[in-house]
N, CA, C and O atoms as a printed pandas DataFrame, in Angstrom:
     atom_number atom_name residue_name chain_id  residue_number  x_coord  y_coord  z_coord
0              1         N          MET        A               1 -176.706  -21.660  -39.186
1              2        CA          MET        A               1 -176.437  -21.223  -37.751
2              3         C          MET        A               1 -175.169  -21.787  -37.401
3              4         O          MET        A               1 -174.368  -21.105  -36.762
4              5         N          GLN        A               2 -174.891  -22.987  -37.760
5              6        CA          GLN        A               2 -173.536  -23.640  -37.434
6              7         C          GLN        A               2 -172.473  -22.822  -38.104
7              8         O          GLN        A               2 -171.416  -22.657  -37.497
8              9         N          THR        A               3 -172.651  -22.261  -39.366
9             10        CA          THR        A               3 -171.620  -21.500  -40.032
10            11         C          THR        A               3 -171.387  -20.222  -39.292
11            12         O          THR        A               3 -170.240  -19.813  -39.109
12            13         N          GLU        A               4 -172.465  -19.566  -38.850
13            14        CA          GLU        A               4 -172.315  -18.319  -38.052
14            15         C          GLU        A               4 -171.530  -18.589  -36.867
15            16         O          GLU        A               4 -170.598  -17.808  -36.671
16            17         N          LYS        A               5 -171.700  -19.505  -36.050
17            18        CA          LYS        A               5 -170.851  -19.901  -34.882
18            19         C          LYS        A               5 -169.384  -20.125  -35.240
19            20         O          LYS        A               5 -168.465  -19.569  -34.639
20            21         N          SER        A               6 -169.225  -20.962  -36.242
21            22        CA          SER        A               6 -167.797  -21.189  -36.583
22            23         C          SER        A               6 -167.189  -19.887  -37.175
23            24         O          SER        A               6 -165.985  -19.709  -36.988
24            25         N          GLU        A               7 -167.772  -19.124  -37.747
25            26        CA          GLU        A               7 -167.255  -17.824  -38.235
26            27         C          GLU        A               7 -166.929  -16.919  -37.009
27            28         O          GLU        A               7 -165.862  -16.308  -36.948
28            29         N          GLN        A               8 -167.905  -16.847  -36.004
29            30        CA          GLN        A               8 -167.596  -16.110  -34.879
30            31         C          GLN        A               8 -166.275  -16.588  -34.099
31            32         O          GLN        A               8 -165.439  -15.770  -33.716
32            33         N          VAL        A               9 -166.149  -17.952  -33.896
33            34        CA          VAL        A               9 -165.100  -18.549  -33.280
34            35         C          VAL        A               9 -163.809  -18.178  -34.052
35            36         O          VAL        A               9 -162.838  -17.777  -33.410
36            37         N          LYS        A              10 -163.754  -18.295  -35.407
37            38        CA          LYS        A              10 -162.650  -17.949  -36.196
38            39         C          LYS        A              10 -162.314  -16.513  -35.975
39            40         O          LYS        A              10 -161.135  -16.205  -35.801
40            41         N          SER        A              11 -163.222  -15.638  -35.966
41            42        CA          SER        A              11 -162.970  -14.219  -35.820
42            43         C          SER        A              11 -162.457  -13.979  -34.390
43            44         O          SER        A              11 -161.535  -13.174  -34.260
44            45         N          VAL        A              12 -162.912  -14.535  -33.402
45            46        CA          VAL        A              12 -162.425  -14.389  -31.971
46            47         C          VAL        A              12 -160.990  -14.992  -31.932
47            48         O          VAL        A              12 -160.110  -14.435  -31.277
48            49         N          ALA        A              13 -160.774  -16.053  -32.587
49            50        CA          ALA        A              13 -159.341  -16.627  -32.637
50            51         C          ALA        A              13 -158.449  -15.754  -33.395
51            52         O          ALA        A              13 -157.308  -15.534  -32.990
52            53         N          ALA        A              14 -158.881  -15.273  -34.411
53            54        CA          ALA        A              14 -158.000  -14.271  -35.333
54            55         C          ALA        A              14 -157.868  -13.039  -34.549
55            56         O          ALA        A              14 -156.817  -12.410  -34.671
56            57         N          ASP        A              15 -158.829  -12.580  -33.722
57            58        CA          ASP        A              15 -158.750  -11.315  -32.847
58            59         C          ASP        A              15 -157.667  -11.479  -31.854
59            60         O          ASP        A              15 -156.820  -10.605  -31.667
60            61         N          THR        A              16 -157.702  -12.728  -31.147
61            62        CA          THR        A              16 -156.751  -12.934  -30.042
62            63         C          THR        A              16 -155.337  -12.992  -30.501
63            64         O          THR        A              16 -154.399  -12.522  -29.857
64            65         N          ARG        A              17 -155.222  -13.667  -31.786
65            66        CA          ARG        A              17 -153.847  -13.612  -32.356
66            67         C          ARG        A              17 -153.408  -12.220  -32.750
67            68         O          ARG        A              17 -152.223  -11.905  -32.638
68            69         N          GLY        A              18 -154.296  -11.393  -33.199
69            70        CA          GLY        A              18 -153.897  -10.077  -33.609
70            71         C          GLY        A              18 -153.639   -9.288  -32.378
71            72         O          GLY        A              18 -152.779   -8.409  -32.431
72            73         N          LYS        A              19 -154.294   -9.505  -31.266
73            74        CA          LYS        A              19 -153.984   -8.799  -30.001
74            75         C          LYS        A              19 -152.710   -9.211  -29.492
75            76         O          LYS        A              19 -151.931   -8.414  -28.968
76            77         N          HIS        A              20 -152.464  -10.489  -29.638
77            78        CA          HIS        A              20 -151.111  -10.904  -29.168
78            79         C          HIS        A              20 -150.015  -10.466  -29.917
79            80         O          HIS        A              20 -148.954  -10.202  -29.351
80            81         N          ARG        A              21 -150.169  -10.344  -31.282
81            82        CA          ARG        A              21 -148.997   -9.738  -32.121
82            83         C          ARG        A              21 -148.959   -8.183  -31.729
83            84         O          ARG        A              21 -147.858   -7.653  -31.577
84            85         N          ILE        A              22 -150.030   -7.507  -31.577
85            86        CA          ILE        A              22 -149.961   -6.070  -31.299
86            87         C          ILE        A              22 -149.265   -5.916  -29.891
87            88         O          ILE        A              22 -148.456   -5.004  -29.716
88            89         N          SER        A              23 -149.573   -6.787  -28.911
89            90        CA          SER        A              23 -149.051   -6.496  -27.539
90            91         C          SER        A              23 -147.605   -7.002  -27.595
91            92         O          SER        A              23 -146.779   -6.417  -26.895
92            93         N          ALA        A              24 -147.175   -8.154  -28.451
93            94        CA          ALA        A              24 -145.746   -8.383  -28.632
94            95         C          ALA        A              24 -144.967   -7.291  -29.290
95            96         O          ALA        A              24 -143.803   -7.072  -28.955
96            97         N          GLU        A              25 -145.557   -6.619  -30.191
97            98        CA          GLU        A              25 -144.884   -5.585  -30.984
98            99         C          GLU        A              25 -144.677   -4.447  -30.032
99           100         O          GLU        A              25 -143.628   -3.802  -30.030
100          101         N          LEU        A              26 -145.696   -4.197  -29.209
101          102        CA          LEU        A              26 -145.704   -3.027  -28.254
102          103         C          LEU        A              26 -144.690   -3.326  -27.217
103          104         O          LEU        A              26 -144.039   -2.359  -26.825
104          105         N          LYS        A              27 -144.432   -4.496  -26.695
105          106        CA          LYS        A              27 -143.428   -4.836  -25.753
106          107         C          LYS        A              27 -142.042   -4.628  -26.364
107          108         O          LYS        A              27 -141.130   -4.063  -25.761
108          109         N          ARG        A              28 -141.945   -5.129  -27.619
109          110        CA          ARG        A              28 -140.576   -4.992  -28.302
110          111         C          ARG        A              28 -140.261   -3.440  -28.450
111          112         O          ARG        A              28 -139.120   -3.027  -28.243
112          113         N          LEU        A              29 -141.196   -2.676  -28.777
113          114        CA          LEU        A              29 -140.974   -1.160  -28.865
114          115         C          LEU        A              29 -140.611   -0.564  -27.602
115          116         O          LEU        A              29 -139.670    0.225  -27.520
116          117         N          GLU        A              30 -141.379   -0.937  -26.523
117          118        CA          GLU        A              30 -141.002   -0.516  -25.269
118          119         C          GLU        A              30 -139.560   -0.895  -24.787
119          120         O          GLU        A              30 -138.823   -0.106  -24.196
120          121         N          GLN        A              31 -139.254   -2.126  -25.089
121          122        CA          GLN        A              31 -137.853   -2.604  -24.727
122          123         C          GLN        A              31 -136.804   -1.787  -25.667
123          124         O          GLN        A              31 -135.700   -1.456  -25.235
124          125         N          GLU        A              32 -137.204   -1.515  -26.874
125          126        CA          GLU        A              32 -136.109   -0.769  -27.601
126          127         C          GLU        A              32 -136.138    0.717  -27.120
127          128         O          GLU        A              32 -135.124    1.411  -27.191
128          129         N          THR        A              33 -137.118    1.109  -26.715
129          130        CA          THR        A              33 -137.134    2.549  -26.125
130          131         C          THR        A              33 -136.291    2.615  -24.846
131          132         O          THR        A              33 -135.531    3.561  -24.639
132          133         N          ARG        A              34 -136.441    1.583  -23.984
133          134        CA          ARG        A              34 -135.748    1.621  -22.723
134          135         C          ARG        A              34 -134.316    1.525  -23.131
135          136         O          ARG        A              34 -133.521    2.293  -22.591
136          137         N          PHE        A              35 -133.868    0.615  -24.080
137          138        CA          PHE        A              35 -132.492    0.457  -24.432
138          139         C          PHE        A              35 -131.882    1.744  -24.954
139          140         O          PHE        A              35 -130.734    2.063  -24.642
140          141         N          LEU        A              36 -132.673    2.510  -25.776
141          142        CA          LEU        A              36 -132.174    3.725  -26.361
142          143         C          LEU        A              36 -131.965    4.694  -25.228
143          144         O          LEU        A              36 -130.918    5.333  -25.123
144          145         N          GLU        A              37 -132.965    4.800  -24.384
145          146        CA          GLU        A              37 -132.858    5.783  -23.243
146          147         C          GLU        A              37 -131.643    5.529  -22.445
147          148         O          GLU        A              37 -130.927    6.480  -22.130
148          149         N          GLU        A              38 -131.316    4.165  -22.046
149          150        CA          GLU        A              38 -130.234    3.831  -21.407
150          151         C          GLU        A              38 -128.902    4.285  -22.151
151          152         O          GLU        A              38 -127.933    4.746  -21.547
152          153         N          GLU        A              39 -128.959    4.113  -23.473
153          154        CA          GLU        A              39 -127.792    4.491  -24.236
154          155         C          GLU        A              39 -127.529    6.011  -24.191
155          156         O          GLU        A              39 -126.410    6.501  -24.039
156          157         N          LEU        A              40 -128.643    6.686  -24.334
157          158        CA          LEU        A              40 -128.534    8.187  -24.162
158          159         C          LEU        A              40 -127.994    8.644  -22.954
159          160         O          LEU        A              40 -127.193    9.578  -22.922
160          161         N          GLU        A              41 -128.436    7.961  -21.815
161          162        CA          GLU        A              41 -127.897    8.300  -20.502
162          163         C          GLU        A              41 -126.402    8.127  -20.364
163          164         O          GLU        A              41 -125.691    8.891  -19.711
164          165         N          GLN        A              42 -125.943    6.980  -21.081
165          166        CA          GLN        A              42 -124.475    6.592  -21.029
166          167         C          GLN        A              42 -123.699    7.659  -21.857
167          168         O          GLN        A              42 -122.573    8.032  -21.527
168          169         N          LEU        A              43 -124.338    8.115  -22.915
169          170        CA          LEU        A              43 -123.658    9.141  -23.726
170          171         C          LEU        A              43 -123.579   10.483  -22.955
171          172         O          LEU        A              43 -122.578   11.190  -23.063
172          173         N          ASP        A              44 -124.569   10.815  -22.222
173          174        CA          ASP        A              44 -124.487   11.997  -21.490
174          175         C          ASP        A              44 -123.412   12.069  -20.264
175          176         O          ASP        A              44 -122.894   13.106  -19.849
176          177         N          LYS        A              45 -123.198   10.826  -19.801
177          178        CA          LYS        A              45 -122.123   10.646  -18.770
178          179         C          LYS        A              45 -120.717   10.680  -19.326
179          180         O          LYS        A              45 -119.745   11.003  -18.644
180          181         N          MET        A              46 -120.655   10.309  -20.676
181          182        CA          MET        A              46 -119.220   10.352  -21.263
182          183         C          MET        A              46 -118.754   11.704  -21.455
183          184         O          MET        A              46 -119.581   12.572  -21.732
184          185         N          GLU        A              47 -117.542   11.987  -21.343
185          186        CA          GLU        A              47 -116.884   13.295  -21.754
186          187         C          GLU        A              47 -116.968   13.426  -23.285
187          188         O          GLU        A              47 -117.191   12.454  -24.007
188          189         N          ALA        A              48 -116.788   14.625  -23.725
189          190        CA          ALA        A              48 -116.704   14.893  -25.157
190          191         C          ALA        A              48 -115.696   14.114  -25.870
191          192         O          ALA        A              48 -114.610   13.912  -25.328
192          193         N          ALA        A              49 -115.961   13.641  -27.072
193          194        CA          ALA        A              49 -115.139   12.975  -27.798
194          195         C          ALA        A              49 -113.885   13.689  -28.297
195          196         O          ALA        A              49 -112.831   13.067  -28.438
196          197         N          SER        A              50 -113.993   14.990  -28.564
197          198        CA          SER        A              50 -112.810   15.740  -28.837
198          199         C          SER        A              50 -111.747   15.725  -27.761
199          200         O          SER        A              50 -110.544   15.635  -28.005
200          201         N          ALA        A              51 -112.255   15.815  -26.602
201          202        CA          ALA        A              51 -111.353   15.925  -25.437
202          203         C          ALA        A              51 -110.500   14.615  -25.407
203          204         O          ALA        A              51 -109.274   14.638  -25.305
204          205         N          ALA        A              52 -111.288   13.400  -25.509
205          206        CA          ALA        A              52 -110.611   12.113  -25.399
206          207         C          ALA        A              52 -109.643   11.961  -26.657
207          208         O          ALA        A              52 -108.607   11.302  -26.574
208          209         N          CYS        A              53 -110.011   12.561  -27.746
209          210        CA          CYS        A              53 -109.236   12.457  -28.874
210          211         C          CYS        A              53 -107.942   13.221  -28.803
211          212         O          CYS        A              53 -106.900   12.769  -29.277
212          213         N          LYS        A              54 -108.033   14.453  -28.166
213          214        CA          LYS        A              54 -106.866   15.324  -27.864
214          215         C          LYS        A              54 -105.993   14.669  -26.977
215          216         O          LYS        A              54 -104.778   14.714  -27.171
216          217         N          GLU        A              55 -106.545   13.986  -25.902
217          218        CA          GLU        A              55 -105.692   13.204  -24.952
218          219         C          GLU        A              55 -104.899   12.095  -25.637
219          220         O          GLU        A              55 -103.697   11.960  -25.411
220          221         N          ILE        A              56 -105.579   11.288  -26.488
221          222        CA          ILE        A              56 -104.873   10.211  -27.101
222          223         C          ILE        A              56 -103.833   10.726  -28.061
223          224         O          ILE        A              56 -102.702   10.245  -28.126
224          225         N          LEU        A              57 -104.291   11.784  -28.846
225          226        CA          LEU        A              57 -103.154   12.474  -29.657
226          227         C          LEU        A              57 -101.942   12.987  -29.008
227          228         O          LEU        A              57 -100.830   12.912  -29.530
228          229         N          SER        A              58 -102.175   13.511  -27.857
229          230        CA          SER        A              58 -100.942   14.041  -27.114
230          231         C          SER        A              58 -100.135   12.919  -26.495
231          232         O          SER        A              58  -98.915   13.031  -26.373
232          233         N          ASN        A              59 -100.838   11.762  -26.073
233          234        CA          ASN        A              59 -100.097   10.600  -25.685
234          235         C          ASN        A              59  -99.240   10.011  -26.901
235          236         O          ASN        A              59  -98.046    9.765  -26.734
236          237         N          VAL        A              60  -99.843    9.801  -28.067
237          238        CA          VAL        A              60  -99.296    9.266  -29.197
238          239         C          VAL        A              60  -98.080   10.039  -29.714
239          240         O          VAL        A              60  -97.057    9.471  -30.095
240          241         N          GLU        A              61  -98.252   11.408  -29.705
241          242        CA          GLU        A              61  -97.238   12.343  -30.228
242          243         C          GLU        A              61  -96.073   12.361  -29.215
243          244         O          GLU        A              61  -94.939   12.587  -29.636
244          245         N          ALA        A              62  -96.290   12.134  -27.910
245          246        CA          ALA        A              62  -95.106   12.197  -27.024
246          247         C          ALA        A              62  -94.238   11.004  -27.022
247          248         O          ALA        A              62  -93.084   11.142  -26.616
248          249         N          ARG        A              63  -94.629    9.904  -27.408
249          250        CA          ARG        A              63  -93.770    8.746  -27.534
250          251         C          ARG        A              63  -93.277    8.451  -28.921
251          252         O          ARG        A              63  -94.077    8.509  -29.855
252          253         N          PRO        A              64  -92.112    8.163  -29.108
253          254        CA          PRO        A              64  -91.544    7.778  -30.359
254          255         C          PRO        A              64  -92.060    6.412  -30.793
255          256         O          PRO        A              64  -92.332    5.498  -30.014
256          257         N          ASP        A              65  -92.166    6.369  -32.133
257          258        CA          ASP        A              65  -92.639    5.055  -32.787
258          259         C          ASP        A              65  -91.643    4.047  -32.622
259          260         O          ASP        A              65  -90.562    4.244  -33.177
260          261         N          PRO        A              66  -91.821    2.916  -31.905
261          262        CA          PRO        A              66  -90.768    1.885  -31.742
262          263         C          PRO        A              66  -90.339    1.228  -32.997
263          264         O          PRO        A              66  -89.270    0.619  -32.987
264          265         N          LEU        A              67  -91.049    1.282  -34.071
265          266        CA          LEU        A              67  -90.755    0.570  -35.235
266          267         C          LEU        A              67  -89.734    1.554  -36.158
267          268         O          LEU        A              67  -88.999    1.045  -37.006
268          269         N          LEU        A              68  -89.757    2.870  -35.936
269          270        CA          LEU        A              68  -88.849    3.690  -36.759
270          271         C          LEU        A              68  -87.607    3.924  -36.036
271          272         O          LEU        A              68  -87.572    3.961  -34.806
272          273         N          LEU        A              69  -86.552    4.089  -36.806
273          274        CA          LEU        A              69  -85.189    4.276  -36.168
274          275         C          LEU        A              69  -85.231    5.793  -35.937
275          276         O          LEU        A              69  -85.847    6.536  -36.700
276          277         N          THR        A              70  -84.541    6.241  -34.836
277          278        CA          THR        A              70  -84.256    7.586  -34.466
278          279         C          THR        A              70  -82.913    8.019  -34.768
279          280         O          THR        A              70  -81.994    7.498  -34.134
280          281         N          THR        A              71  -82.666    8.875  -35.624
281          282        CA          THR        A              71  -81.384    9.370  -35.881
282          283         C          THR        A              71  -81.410   10.921  -35.536
283          284         O          THR        A              71  -82.373   11.647  -35.782
284          285         N          ASN        A              72  -80.331   11.300  -34.987
285          286        CA          ASN        A              72  -80.275   12.810  -34.745
286          287         C          ASN        A              72  -79.550   13.593  -35.893
287          288         O          ASN        A              72  -79.494   14.822  -35.873
288          289         N          GLY        A              73  -78.989   12.831  -36.906
289          290        CA          GLY        A              73  -78.424   13.411  -37.988
290          291         C          GLY        A              73  -77.959   12.308  -38.958
291          292         O          GLY        A              73  -78.138   11.122  -38.678
292          293         N          PRO        A              74  -77.437   12.652  -39.956
293          294        CA          PRO        A              74  -76.887   11.592  -40.874
294          295         C          PRO        A              74  -75.864   10.779  -40.267
295          296         O          PRO        A              74  -74.978   11.383  -39.663
296          297         N          THR        A              75  -75.820    9.468  -40.316
297          298        CA          THR        A              75  -74.751    8.622  -39.586
298          299         C          THR        A              75  -73.478    8.679  -40.532
299          300         O          THR        A              75  -72.337    8.550  -40.090
300          301         N          ASN        A              76  -73.761    8.876  -41.817
301          302        CA          ASN        A              76  -72.502    9.082  -42.650
302          303         C          ASN        A              76  -72.795   10.215  -43.601
303          304         O          ASN        A              76  -73.627   10.064  -44.495
304          305         N          PRO        A              77  -72.072   11.455  -43.419
305          306        CA          PRO        A              77  -72.446   12.505  -44.146
306          307         C          PRO        A              77  -72.166   12.404  -45.685
307          308         O          PRO        A              77  -72.702   13.178  -46.478
308          309         N          SER        A              78  -71.313   11.427  -46.066
309          310        CA          SER        A              78  -71.051   11.221  -47.514
310          311         C          SER        A              78  -72.273   10.772  -48.251
311          312         O          SER        A              78  -72.412   10.988  -49.455
312          313         N          TRP        A              79  -73.226   10.096  -47.465
313          314        CA          TRP        A              79  -74.500    9.697  -48.165
314          315         C          TRP        A              79  -75.318   10.847  -48.565
315          316         O          TRP        A              79  -76.049   10.824  -49.555
316          317         N          ASP        A              80  -75.185   11.855  -47.779
317          318        CA          ASP        A              80  -75.979   13.132  -48.206
318          319         C          ASP        A              80  -75.821   13.554  -49.657
319          320         O          ASP        A              80  -76.789   14.025  -50.255
320          321         N          ARG        A              81  -74.743   13.418  -50.195
321          322        CA          ARG        A              81  -74.484   13.878  -51.483
322          323         C          ARG        A              81  -75.328   13.182  -52.610
323          324         O          ARG        A              81  -75.437   13.643  -53.746
324          325         N          TRP        A              82  -75.913   12.022  -52.171
325          326        CA          TRP        A              82  -76.735   11.326  -53.208
326          327         C          TRP        A              82  -78.002   11.846  -53.137
327          328         O          TRP        A              82  -78.769   11.591  -54.065
328          329         N          PHE        A              83  -78.401   12.572  -52.155
329          330        CA          PHE        A              83  -79.767   13.009  -51.981
330          331         C          PHE        A              83  -79.894   14.639  -52.203
331          332         O          PHE        A              83  -81.000   15.144  -52.396
332          333         N          GLU        A              84  -78.844   15.325  -52.166
333          334        CA          GLU        A              84  -78.766   16.661  -52.526
334          335         C          GLU        A              84  -78.519   16.877  -53.986
335          336         O          GLU        A              84  -78.072   15.956  -54.670
336          337         N          GLY        A              85  -78.769   17.965  -54.459
337          338        CA          GLY        A              85  -78.552   18.377  -55.860
338          339         C          GLY        A              85  -77.044   18.491  -56.097
339          340         O          GLY        A              85  -76.246   18.453  -55.160
340          341         N          PRO        A              86  -76.702   18.623  -57.290
341          342        CA          PRO        A              86  -75.186   18.890  -57.573
342          343         C          PRO        A              86  -74.808   20.259  -57.106
343          344         O          PRO        A              86  -75.618   21.185  -57.150
344          345         N          GLN        A              87  -73.552   20.403  -56.647
345          346        CA          GLN        A              87  -73.069   21.527  -56.018
346          347         C          GLN        A              87  -73.042   22.719  -57.089
347          348         O          GLN        A              87  -73.569   23.812  -56.879
348          349         N          ASP        A              88  -72.425   22.406  -58.151
349          350        CA          ASP        A              88  -72.396   23.494  -59.108
350          351         C          ASP        A              88  -73.194   22.944  -60.446
351          352         O          ASP        A              88  -72.908   21.866  -60.966
352          353         N          LYS        A              89  -74.178   23.775  -60.912
353          354        CA          LYS        A              89  -74.983   23.321  -62.101
354          355         C          LYS        A              89  -74.312   23.125  -63.318
355          356         O          LYS        A              89  -74.716   22.265  -64.100
356          357         N          SER        A              90  -73.220   23.902  -63.599
357          358        CA          SER        A              90  -72.405   23.839  -64.797
358          359         C          SER        A              90  -71.748   22.480  -64.958
359          360         O          SER        A              90  -71.575   22.022  -66.087
360          361         N          GLY        A              91  -71.378   21.820  -63.873
361          362        CA          GLY        A              91  -70.697   20.585  -63.981
362          363         C          GLY        A              91  -71.494   19.339  -64.136
363          364         O          GLY        A              91  -70.989   18.229  -64.305
364          365         N          CYS        A              92  -72.910   19.615  -64.060
365          366        CA          CYS        A              92  -73.813   18.525  -64.221
366          367         C          CYS        A              92  -74.253   18.225  -65.581
367          368         O          CYS        A              92  -74.868   19.111  -66.174
368          369         N          ARG        A              93  -74.027   17.085  -66.180
369          370        CA          ARG        A              93  -74.513   16.843  -67.555
370          371         C          ARG        A              93  -75.696   15.934  -67.558
371          372         O          ARG        A              93  -76.027   15.434  -68.633
372          373         N          CYS        A              94  -76.398   15.654  -66.429
373          374        CA          CYS        A              94  -77.509   14.804  -66.490
374          375         C          CYS        A              94  -78.820   15.592  -66.836
375          376         O          CYS        A              94  -78.957   16.778  -66.534
376          377         N          TRP        A              95  -79.742   14.884  -67.465
377          378        CA          TRP        A              95  -81.062   15.576  -67.781
378          379         C          TRP        A              95  -82.046   15.554  -66.730
379          380         O          TRP        A              95  -83.044   16.274  -66.762
380          381         N          ILE        A              96  -81.778   14.701  -65.748
381          382        CA          ILE        A              96  -82.952   14.597  -64.638
382          383         C          ILE        A              96  -82.920   15.858  -63.800
383          384         O          ILE        A              96  -83.978   16.419  -63.513
384          385         N          LEU        A              97  -81.789   16.312  -63.409
385          386        CA          LEU        A              97  -81.725   17.368  -62.376
386          387         C          LEU        A              97  -81.558   18.665  -63.199
387          388         O          LEU        A              97  -81.472   19.752  -62.627
């Protein structure tokens, strides 16, 4: 009889721990659901990402890069001869060009 009562007490204690775990898990899931619903509401309020990307792209393209030099043409035209091919192909004896 003593063992039956101790088993009942153990099962009741185990049952309350199980109920507590289940209620804690349920509260966690409800909290996560609320968080996801709030995030969805924020996403609905935001404008489309493509529109924001287009706006950023137009702003970036409109401004020159401060780290790149801007030249309107060659500063020294004689330097261009190094980057152009030879003027007459018969006078060139190199194998690369």
